[in-house]
C-alpha positions in Angstrom: -38.3 -81.2 7.2 -35.1 -79.1 7.6 -34.7 -77.3 10.9 -35.1 -73.6 10.9 -31.9 -71.6 11.8 -33.4 -70.8 15.2 -33.5 -74.5 16.2 -29.8 -74.9 15.6 -29.2 -71.7 17.5 -31.1 -73.1 20.5 -29.3 -76.4 20.5 -25.9 -74.7 20.4 -26.7 -72.5 23.3 -28.0 -75.4 25.3 -24.7 -77.3 24.7 -22.8 -74.2 25.8 -24.7 -73.8 29.0 -24.4 -77.6 29.8 -20.7 -77.1 29.3 -20.5 -74.4 32.0 -21.2 -71.1 30.2 -23.8 -69.5 32.5 -24.3 -66.2 30.8 -25.8 -66.0 27.3 -27.3 -63.4 25.0 -30.0 -63.7 22.3 -30.4 -61.8 19.1 -32.0 -62.3 15.7 -31.2 -60.2 12.6 -34.6 -58.7 11.8 -35.4 -58.6 8.1 -34.3 -62.0 7.0 -37.4 -63.9 8.0 -40.9 -62.9 8.8 -40.5 -60.7 11.9 -43.4 -62.2 13.8 -41.8 -65.6 13.6 -38.4 -64.3 14.7 -39.9 -62.4 17.6 -41.9 -65.4 18.9 -38.8 -67.6 18.5 -36.8 -65.1 20.5 -39.3 -65.0 23.4 -39.8 -68.8 23.3 -36.0 -69.2 23.5 -35.8 -66.9 26.5 -38.6 -69.0 28.2 -36.8 -72.2 27.3 -33.6 -71.0 28.9 -35.5 -70.1 32.1 -37.3 -73.5 32.2 -34.3 -75.7 31.4 -31.3 -73.8 33.0 -33.0 -71.5 35.4 -31.2 -68.5 33.8 -32.7 -66.3 31.1 -30.7 -64.3 28.6 -28.4 -61.7 30.1 -29.0 -59.6 27.0 -31.2 -59.5 23.9 -29.9 -57.7 20.8 -32.2 -56.2 18.1 -30.2 -55.7 14.9 -32.0 -54.9 11.7 -30.9 -55.7 8.1 -29.2 -52.6 7.0 -27.4 -51.2 3.9 -23.9 -52.6 3.2 -21.5 -52.7 0.3 -23.2 -55.7 -1.2 -26.7 -55.5 0.5 -29.6 -53.5 -0.5 -32.3 -53.9 2.3 -35.1 -52.8 -0.1 -34.5 -56.1 -2.1 -35.6 -58.1 1.0 -39.3 -58.7 1.5 -39.2 -59.0 5.3 -37.8 -55.6 6.2 -39.5 -53.8 9.1 -40.5 -50.2 9.6 -39.2 -48.0 12.4 -42.6 -48.2 14.0 -42.6 -52.0 14.0 -39.0 -52.0 15.2 -40.0 -49.8 18.2 -42.9 -52.0 18.9 -40.6 -55.1 19.0 -38.3 -53.3 21.5 -41.2 -52.4 23.7 -42.7 -55.9 23.7 -39.3 -57.5 24.5 -38.9 -55.1 27.4 -42.4 -56.1 28.8 -41.9 -59.8 28.1 -38.3 -60.1 29.5 -38.0 -57.3 32.0 -34.7 -58.4 33.5 -32.7 -58.6 30.3 -30.3 -55.9 29.0 -31.4 -54.8 25.5 -28.7 -53.8 23.0 -28.9 -51.5 19.9 -26.0 -50.7 17.6 -24.8 -47.6 15.7 -26.4 -49.1 12.5 -29.6 -47.4 13.7 -30.0 -43.7 13.3 -29.9 -41.2 16.1 -33.6 -40.7 15.8 -34.4 -44.4 16.2 -32.0 -44.8 19.0 -33.5 -41.9 20.9 -36.9 -43.4 20.5 -36.1 -47.0 21.7 -33.9 -45.9 24.6 -37.2 -44.6 26.1 -38.8 -48.0 25.4 -36.3 -50.1 27.3 -33.1 -50.4 25.4 -30.3 -50.2 28.0 -27.1 -50.7 26.0 -25.9 -48.7 23.0 -22.7 -48.5 21.2 -20.9 -45.3 20.2 -18.2 -44.5 17.6 -18.3 -48.0 16.2 -16.1 -49.2 13.4 -17.2 -52.2 11.3 -14.0 -52.8 9.3 -11.2 -55.2 10.3 -8.6 -53.1 12.2 -10.9 -50.1 12.0 -10.2 -48.8 15.5 -6.5 -48.5 14.7 -7.2 -46.0 11.9 -7.4 -42.3 12.7 -10.1 -41.7 10.0 -13.0 -44.1 9.6 -12.2 -46.4 6.7 -15.3 -46.4 4.5 -14.1 -48.8 1.7 -13.7 -51.9 3.9 -16.6 -51.6 6.3 -18.9 -54.6 6.6 -22.0 -52.4 6.8 -22.9 -48.7 7.0 -22.9 -47.0 10.4 -25.8 -44.6 10.6 -25.1 -42.9 13.9 -21.6 -41.5 13.3 -21.2 -39.3 16.4 -18.1 -39.6 18.5 -18.3 -41.4 21.9 -18.0 -38.0 23.6 -21.1 -36.7 21.7 -23.1 -39.9 22.5 -22.3 -39.6 26.2 -23.2 -35.9 26.3 -26.5 -36.7 24.4 -27.4 -39.4 26.9 -26.9 -37.0 29.8 -28.8 -34.2 28.1 -31.7 -36.6 27.8 -31.5 -37.5 31.5 -29.8 -40.9 31.1 -26.8 -41.9 33.1 -24.0 -43.3 30.8 -22.4 -46.3 32.4 -19.2 -48.1 31.4 -19.6 -50.6 34.2 -18.3 -54.2 33.8 -18.4 -55.0 37.6 -20.7 -58.0 37.5 -18.5 -59.9 35.1 -15.3 -59.0 37.0 -16.9 -60.0 40.3 -18.3 -63.2 38.9 -21.9 -62.1 39.3 -23.1 -64.1 36.3 -25.7 -66.7 35.6 -28.1 -67.4 38.5 -26.2 -65.0 40.8 -26.8 -62.2 38.4 -30.4 -63.2 37.6 -31.5 -63.4 41.3 -30.1 -59.8 41.9 -31.7 -58.6 38.7 -35.1 -60.0 39.1 -35.4 -58.8 42.7 -34.3 -55.3 41.7 -31.3 -55.5 44.1 -28.9 -55.1 41.1 -29.8 -51.4 41.2 -27.7 -51.1 44.4 -24.7 -52.0 42.3 -25.6 -50.5 38.9 -26.4 -47.0 40.0 -23.2 -46.2 42.0 -21.0 -48.2 39.5 -22.5 -46.1 36.7 -21.5 -42.9 38.4 -17.9 -44.2 39.2 -17.3 -45.3 35.7 -18.8 -42.2 34.2 -16.4 -40.2 36.5 -13.5 -42.2 35.0 -14.6 -41.3 31.5 -15.0 -37.7 32.3 -11.5 -37.5 33.8 -9.7 -39.5 31.0 -11.6 -38.8 27.8 -14.3 -36.2 27.9 -14.4 -32.8 26.3 -14.7 -29.8 28.7 -18.4 -29.4 27.8 -19.2 -33.0 28.4 -17.2 -33.0 31.6 -19.1 -30.0 33.0 -22.5 -31.7 32.3 -21.3 -35.0 33.8 -19.9 -33.5 37.0 -23.3 -31.9 37.6 -25.1 -35.2 36.9 -22.8 -37.1 39.3 -23.3 -34.6 42.1 -27.1 -34.8 41.7 -27.2 -38.6 41.4 -25.0 -39.3 44.4 -27.7 -37.8 46.5 -30.2 -40.2 45.0 -28.4 -43.3 46.3 -30.8 -44.5 49.1 -28.4 -46.5 51.2 -26.4 -44.1 53.4 -23.3 -46.4 53.6 -23.3 -47.0 49.8 -23.7 -43.3 49.2 -20.8 -42.5 51.4 -18.6 -45.2 49.8 -19.5 -44.0 46.3 -18.6 -40.4 47.2 -15.2 -41.6 48.5 -14.5 -43.7 45.4 -15.4 -40.7 43.1 -13.1 -38.4 45.1 -10.3 -41.0 44.6 -11.0 -41.2 40.9 -10.6 -37.4 40.7 -7.2 -37.8 42.3 -6.0 -40.3 39.7 -7.0 -43.6 41.2 -9.0 -46.1 39.1 -11.1 -49.3 39.2 -13.5 -49.1 42.1 -16.7 -51.0 42.1 -19.6 -52.4 44.1 
């Protein structure tokens, strides 16, 4: 019979990895197919990448079918509730503990708050879904591909994360240092990546506070950075991080571990 969409997806990713792309992400749009099938397919795909290429997914995205100009989600039979969505996020985190999990602004603030505590590690803020949307001062509502539920500014999202004891990170160090594929996975699975992620989060947060944050957000962030610097266990790393953050405060940029 005809292959399911997931079979084509798997084949394409295998060809990409055979061609030298060592970092890949998975994601299914929940709501199109029976969610149990999609969920199992996603985990089997992660297992397959591990078995064949020795490198699992760098990220897993969990988008849900949402309202758009020409889409009414209630007309689809396979839509999933917030409770089921949260369960999927928790089970992905348990099953693939090393992966980054991504959630978009299509989900509400309430849902995002819930799943961040269940293992989601990457969230977007102030997203625009229309072509050229970021060039517009006001959000263009008539050309958006789908509705954005969480419409808070990036400053508001960053402040919210800090107020709920999460450290906002703008870090891209691993990509820029070439820590991808098996290099990234070995660090991640051993837990050693924390020695890079934690100080890099603080350094990039400091850059955001200096360049973009409102006074209120900056005050909360400065307090968090001061506290978290003391939580860096390695003395040399802690000293370097403090030095980098001091340099950022004086206008220098782009430090990383």
